[in-house]
N, C-alpha and C positions, 0 to 999 in steps of 0.2 A: 021267170026268165033270169038267166044268170047275168049279173051286171057286166058290162063290157070290160072294165079293167080286170075283174076277177077272171073272166074267160080268157083274156089275153095272157094273164099270168099263168093260168093253167096250161094254155097252149105252149107257152115258152118253157114251162117246167117239163111238159111232155116231150117236146123236141129235144131239150137238153138230155133227158133221160135216155131217149133213143140214141143220141149221139154218144153218150158215155157208154151205153151198152155195146154198141158196135166197136168202138175204139178199145174198150177194155177186153172184149172177147178176143180181138186180134192180139192184144198184148199178152193175154193169158196163154194163147197158143204158142207165141214165139218164145216166151220164157219157159213154158212147159217143155219145149223141144230141147232145151239145154240139159234137162235131167231125165226125161222120159226114156231116153235110150239106154241109160245106165243099167237098169235091171234087165234089159233085153240083150245086152252084149254077149252073154254066153250062148244064147240061141243064134245070134248073128254069126258068131265065130263058127258054130257047128254047121250052119246052113251054107255059108260062103267059103268054108274051109280057110279061114283067115288065120294068119300067124298072130301070136300074142302081141308082138311088137307093132303090128299094123292095126290092131284092134283099137288102140287108144286114139288113133286118128279119126275114128268115127265120132268121138267127142271133141277132140282138139281142133279138127278142121272147122267145125261150127263156131267154136269159141274164138279161134283166131280171126275169122272173117267178121264175126259179130263185133268183137271188141275193137278191131282195127279200124273199121269204117264208121263207127258211131259218130264221131265228131264231124267228119265230112258230111255225113247224111243229115245231121242236125242243122248244119249251116245251109245245105241245099234246101231243106224244108223251109227255113226262114226266108230264103231268097226267092224261091220258085213256087212256094205254096205248100202248106202242111198237108192238106188233103191230097194234093197231087202226088207228093212223095210217099205218103202213106199208102195210097192205092197201088202205085208202082211197086213199092217194096213188098206189099202183101201178095200181089200177083206173082212176083218173082219167087217169093217164099213158097207159095202154093204149088207152082210148077216144079220147083226143086223137090218139094215133098213127094210129088207124084213120081219123079225120077228116082228118088231114094227107095220108095216102096216097090218099084218095078225093077230095081237094079238086080242084076244077077252076078255081079262081081264086086270084089273089094274096092277096086279102083273107081268103079262107077258110083258106089255108095259114098266113098270119101269125097269125090268131086261134087256129088249132089249135096252133101252136108255143107261144103264150103259155100255153095251158091245159096243154100238155105240161110246161112249166116249173114250173107250180104243182104238178102231180103229182110231178115229180122232187124239188121242194123238200120235200115230205112224206116221200118215200122215203128220201132220203140220211141225214138225221140220225136218223130213227127206226130204220133198219136198223143203223146203227153202235151206237146206244144199246142196241138189243136184244142185240147181241153182247156188249158190255161188261157188261150187267146179268146175262147168263146165265152168263158164264165168269169166275170169280174171277181177280184179278190174279195173274200168274205166267207160267210157260212156256206153258201152254195158251192163255192170252189172247194172248201175243206171237205164237204161231203163227197164231192166228185173224186177228190184225191184219195179219200178213204176207199172208195170202190175201186179206183185205179190200183191202189197199193194192194188191196185184197186180191185183185186179178193177177198182178205181177208176182207178189210173194206167194199167193196160192198156186199159181202156175208152176213155179219152181218146186214148191213143196209137193204138189200133187203128182209130179212126174215120178216120184218114188213109188207111189201107189198105182197110178194108171199104167205105168210101164209093165208092171207085173201082171195086172189084170188083162191087158190087151195081148201080151205075149202068150200068156197061158190059154186065153180063150180062142183067139183067131190067128195068132202067129205074129212074129216080129214086123213084117212089112206094114202092118196096120198101125204101128206107132207113128209112121209117116203118112200113110194114106188117109188117116182120120183128119188130117189138116186140110185136105183138098176141098171137101164140100164146105167146111167152115170158112176157109179163106175166100172161096168163090162167092159165098153169100155176103160176106162183109164187104168185098169189093163192089158188089152190085148195090148194096144199101148205102155205101158211103156218100155218093153224090146226092142222095135224098135227105140225109140226116146230118151230115158233117159240113158246116160252113167252111168255105175257103178262107184262109188268112195268110198274110205275109208279114215280113218284118217291116218296120217303119222306114228302114233304109234299103228296101228291096231293090232299088235302082243301082246299088253298088255291085261290084264284081266279086266273084269268089276269089279268095286268096289261094290260088291253085298251088303255089309253092308250099305254103304252110299246110294246106290240106294233105298233099301227097306225103310230106315229111312226117306229119304226126300220124298218118295212117300207117306208114311203114314202121314207124317207131313203136306204136302200140302193138302191131302184129308181131314184131320181133320180140318185144318184151314178153308177151304171152307165150310165144314159142319157147323163149329161153326158160321161163318159169316152168312150163310144161315138161321140157326135157330135163330140168333139174330134178323133178320128182321121179322121172322114169330112169334116168341114167346117172343121177347124182349131180350135185351142184358144181363139182369140179370137171364135169365132162366138157369136151370142146363145144358141143352143141349148146349146152346151157350157158357157158361163159361167153361164147361168141354171140349168141342171140341177145343176151343181156347187155354186153358191151356195145354191140351195134345199136341197140335201142337207146342207150344213154347218149351215144354220139349223135344220133338223129334227133333226140329230144333237145340237145344243146343247139343243134342247127336250127330246129324249129323255133326256139326262143329268139335266136338271132334274126331269123326271117320275120318273125312277128313284130320285133322292135322297129323294123324298117318298112313294114308293109303299110300302105295308106289306109287299108281297111282290113286289119288283122282278123284272122279266123276267131281267135279268143282274145279279145281286148284285155289289157291289163286292168282296166277299170272293172271288168266283169269278175276277174279273179280277186279283186279287193272288195267286192260287194259283200255287205253284211250277210252272214249266214251261209254263203256259198261254200267256202272252204270247210266249215264245220259240217255242212250237209254232205259233202262229198267224202269227208273223213268217216262220218257215220255210215254212209252207204257202203264204203269199202270194208269197214270193220264188221258190219252186219253179215256180209257174205263170207268174209275170212274166218269169222268165229263160228258160223253155223254149218257151212258146207262140209268141212273136214270131219267134224263129229258125226254128222248124219251119214257120210260116206263110210266111215269106219263101222258104224252100226249096221249099215246095209251089208257090208262084207262079212261081218261077224254073224249076223242073223241069217244070212243067205247060205251059210255053209250046210245047213241041215234042213233047209226049207225050200219049197218051190218059189218061183218068182211071184206067184199070186199071194202066197202066204207072207212072203217078205214084204211085198208092197202093202198088204192090208195092215201090217203092224204100224205103218206110218200114218194111218188115217187120223188118229188123235192129233198128231202134229199139224196135218193139213187143216183140220177144222179149227185148231187153235190159232193158226196164222190168219185165217179168214176172219175169225171173231175179233182178234186183236186189231186187224186193219179196219174193220167196220166201227170198232169202239175208239180207234185212234183219234179221229177228229175231235170228239168230245173230250177225250183225255188231254189232248194238246191244248184245247181251249181253256180247260180248267187249270192246268198247271204251267202252261207255256210250252212252246215248241222245243226250246232248249232242254227243259227239264224232262219233257216226254221222250226225247231222244236218249237222254241219259238213263231214264227209268227203264226204257225198253232194253237197252244194252245191259243194264244191271240184271234184268230178268233173264236174259240169255246167259249171262255169266253164272247166275245161280242155278239155272237148269243144267248147264254143263258140269258144274261142281257136283250136282247130284249124280250124273253119270260117273264122275270120278270116284264118288263115294261107294258106288255099287260095282266096284271091280272092273272099271273100264268098259262098261256096256255088255259084259258077259252074263249078267243076271237074267232071270226069267223075263220074258217080254212085259209082263204086267208091272214089273218094277221100273220099267222105263217110262211108264205113263206120266208120272209127275214131271219128269224132266222134259218130255216132249210137249206137254201142255204149257209149262212155264216158258220154255224156249219159243214156242209158236206164238203165244200172246205177246211176248217181248219183241219178237221179230216184226209182227204186224204193227204194233204201236210205234216202234222206232222208225219203221219204213215210212209210215204216213208222215211223221214229223220231219224226217230228212227230206222227203219229196216236197213238202210244203215250204220248208226253208229254202231249198235250192231253187225252186221255180219262182218264189216271191222275190228272190234277190236278183233275178235276171233282167226284169223289165221287158217291155213288149218287143224290142228289136232282136233279142237273143234268146228267146224262149226255146227254140230248137237246140241251140248250142248248149244251154244250161241243162236241158233234159238229156242231151247226149253225154254231158260230163257226169251226171248222176249215174247213168247206165254204165258208162265206162268205169267209173269208180267201183261199181258193184262187180263188174266182170274181172277187173284187176284184183279186187279183194278175193274173189273165188280162186283165181290163178295163184296168187301169192299164198293164200291160206292152204290150198291143197299141196302146192310144191313144198312149203316149209313144214307144215304139220304132219303130212303123210310121211315125209322123210324122217321126222322125229319119231313117228310111230314105228317105222321100220327099224330105227336104230335103238330106241329105248322103250318101245311098247305104247299101246294105245292110251294108257293112263297119262303118260308124259304129254302126248298130243292133246288130250282133253284139258290138261292143266294149261298148256299154251293157249288153247282156244279161249278158255275162261279168262286168262290174263289179257288177251286182246280186247274182249268185250268189256271187262271191268275197268281196264286202263283208259279206254276210249270214253267210257261213261264218266270217269273222274275228270278227264281233261275237259269234257263238255261242260261239266258243272262249274269248273274253275274259270271258264271263258267269260269275257265281259258280257253283261246282260244286254248291252246295246245291240249286239248281233242277234239276229233272229227275231227281234221285236216286231219287225214288219210282218213276218209270217204269222205271228200269233195274235196280231191285233185284229 
């Protein structure tokens, strides 16, 4: 007969595994949807007879809604229950996915993508906060964060592959419709395996003024950065969006200083490891997304979506492997060093792309770069997530999770806007050099930072 303490420990481990599986599956899907559509865009344009200028909104509508609402959604999860917000967001995301798949017009598809982004913004921070609230800091949490990061980073990376496979096999609507049964199953299972949790100060009210201001500011910032890449940094849309965002961010800071219960307390921003974790999260996406997108565009000129997507399988596997190895790596050398090492690996991988003529070499020659970049991305993502969530404390886990996701979204927007503009003006080699500089500079800054920060996450 199994001793009672051992049986209880096994039951607890099994329930945690089920919880992590449900939450990570949902996170995989919502991050996947940011990239899965990229390879399907040519097929969408032909099917819906979309203008090239409208096509980018299929991607941008999702990104704008996702990035803009993250902080608000994270605070709502802290106040009203992480499981409740997770289930509501996933239900909205799944319904919007169905609408996208059944859409017969460009306007309907773009509107559906915006609603998808709203649902995803509720899912991402609430799911991560539910994990950190249910699992005490230590080895078990580090393992859970490794799985979480593998799901998140693997979802973004797998989009390049799965988008091509689905588009080629059954048509572009299924890049959206595939979300529906997965989302429905996760919503049904959540009450059974995900414990409800709230902030220690859940009786306080939402800082509505701060929430609306920062939401509008982030959406405008992403809009301005997106337009900068498409119409040039000097265009009225780019300059107006960016300027408006800066004004609203200044207003947000003023509101927060006067609010009795600010959305993002200054103490949270000063917490050890949080600033560094967010800087790393932004640098990871800013340095990896533009090179991958340039490779997709180059490789896709003479290949089908299926062939193009398949070429990124080594990168996908490397990201997952790096994420699963990341907790042990961070424990061995420390979270701060793990972030720096992962970023350095990304920089080295991009330099390999630069050395082989800007990604125009044979696909086999890209393999070392993809593997090194993928492992580095996985390891650094685990470390930044561990540092950011450990710094938050129990009352702001949703907000801290939202800040990490927001940093990653802004990193993508900034990286694509700046580096793709560089590629258009000076060629892909210059863009690869810029991406490598972002990764290596951030790694060096992390190593020079005081050791006191991030010590909590690595202990």
